[in-house]
C-alpha positions as CSV (number, residue, x, y, z in Angstrom):
1,M,-100.3,77.6,81.5
2,A,-99.9,80.7,80.1
3,A,-97.6,82.1,83.1
4,F,-95.2,78.9,82.7
5,S,-95.1,79.3,78.9
6,L,-93.9,83.5,79.4
7,A,-91.2,82.6,81.7
8,A,-89.8,80.1,79.7
9,A,-89.9,82.4,77.0
10,F,-88.2,85.4,79.1
11,L,-85.8,82.7,80.2
12,L,-84.6,81.4,76.7
13,M,-84.3,85.3,75.6
14,M,-82.4,86.0,78.4
15,I,-79.7,83.0,78.1
16,L,-80.2,83.6,74.2
17,S,-79.1,87.7,75.1
18,A,-76.1,86.3,77.2
19,L,-74.4,84.7,74.7
20,Y,-74.6,86.8,72.5
21,A,-73.0,89.3,74.8
22,C,-70.5,87.4,75.1
23,A,-70.1,86.1,71.1
24,R,-70.8,89.7,69.4
25,G,-67.2,90.4,68.2
26,L,-66.9,86.2,66.1
27,P,-66.9,86.5,62.4
28,A,-69.6,83.7,62.0
29,V,-72.2,85.5,64.4
30,V,-71.7,89.0,63.2
31,S,-71.8,87.5,59.2
32,A,-75.5,84.8,61.1
33,F,-77.3,87.7,62.1
34,S,-76.2,90.1,58.8
35,G,-78.2,87.6,57.2
36,L,-80.8,87.9,59.3
37,Q,-81.5,91.6,58.8
38,A,-82.4,90.2,54.7
39,I,-84.7,87.9,56.5
40,I,-86.1,90.2,58.7
41,V,-86.8,93.1,56.3
42,G,-88.7,89.7,54.0
43,I,-91.0,89.3,56.6
44,V,-92.3,92.4,57.9
45,A,-92.0,93.5,53.6
46,E,-95.0,90.9,53.6
47,A,-97.1,91.7,56.6
48,V,-97.2,95.1,55.3
49,V,-98.5,94.0,52.0
50,L,-100.9,91.5,53.8
51,F,-101.6,93.2,55.7
52,G,-101.8,96.7,53.2
53,R,-104.7,94.3,50.7
54,G,-107.1,94.0,53.6
55,V,-107.3,96.9,55.4
56,L,-106.8,99.6,52.2
57,K,-109.5,98.6,49.6
58,N,-109.4,102.2,47.1
59,L,-106.8,105.0,46.0
60,R,-108.3,106.8,48.6
61,D,-107.2,105.1,51.7
62,A,-103.5,104.4,50.1
63,D,-103.4,108.2,49.8
64,R,-104.2,108.5,53.7
65,A,-102.6,105.7,55.0
66,L,-99.0,107.7,52.9
67,G,-100.1,110.7,54.8
68,W,-100.3,109.3,57.8
69,V,-97.0,107.9,57.6
70,L,-95.0,110.4,56.1
71,L,-96.5,112.5,59.5
72,G,-95.5,110.4,61.5
73,G,-92.2,110.8,59.7
74,M,-91.7,114.4,59.9
75,Q,-92.9,114.4,63.3
76,C,-89.9,111.9,64.5
77,I,-87.3,114.0,62.7
78,S,-88.8,116.8,64.1
79,K,-87.9,115.6,67.5
80,T,-84.5,114.2,66.5
81,L,-83.6,117.6,65.4
82,S,-85.0,118.9,69.0
83,L,-82.6,117.0,70.6
84,L,-79.2,117.8,68.4
85,P,-77.1,120.1,70.5
86,G,-77.8,123.8,70.0
87,A,-81.2,123.7,68.3
88,H,-83.2,126.1,70.5
89,E,-79.9,128.9,69.9
90,S,-79.9,128.6,66.1
91,R,-83.0,128.4,65.6
92,L,-83.5,125.0,63.8
93,L,-87.4,124.7,65.0
């Protein structure tokens, strides 16, 4: 039963992707996806708050979590800078 639902979900995604590829320039589609961006941000923010309440019990846990987020962000920035043309010659890193 799970294989059938996975195949159906894959097929639905492929159909929706093809429709989007054909209609992504239409003003109605652009407006709809602009509205969806705000909704997705809200859903993710709500998930972060709900997850954070269950995991972070005190201020020390929150400090550790923030530190890990910042550390991960710095690693992403460092990797992005290393991909810039001439990054190694100009000693950006």
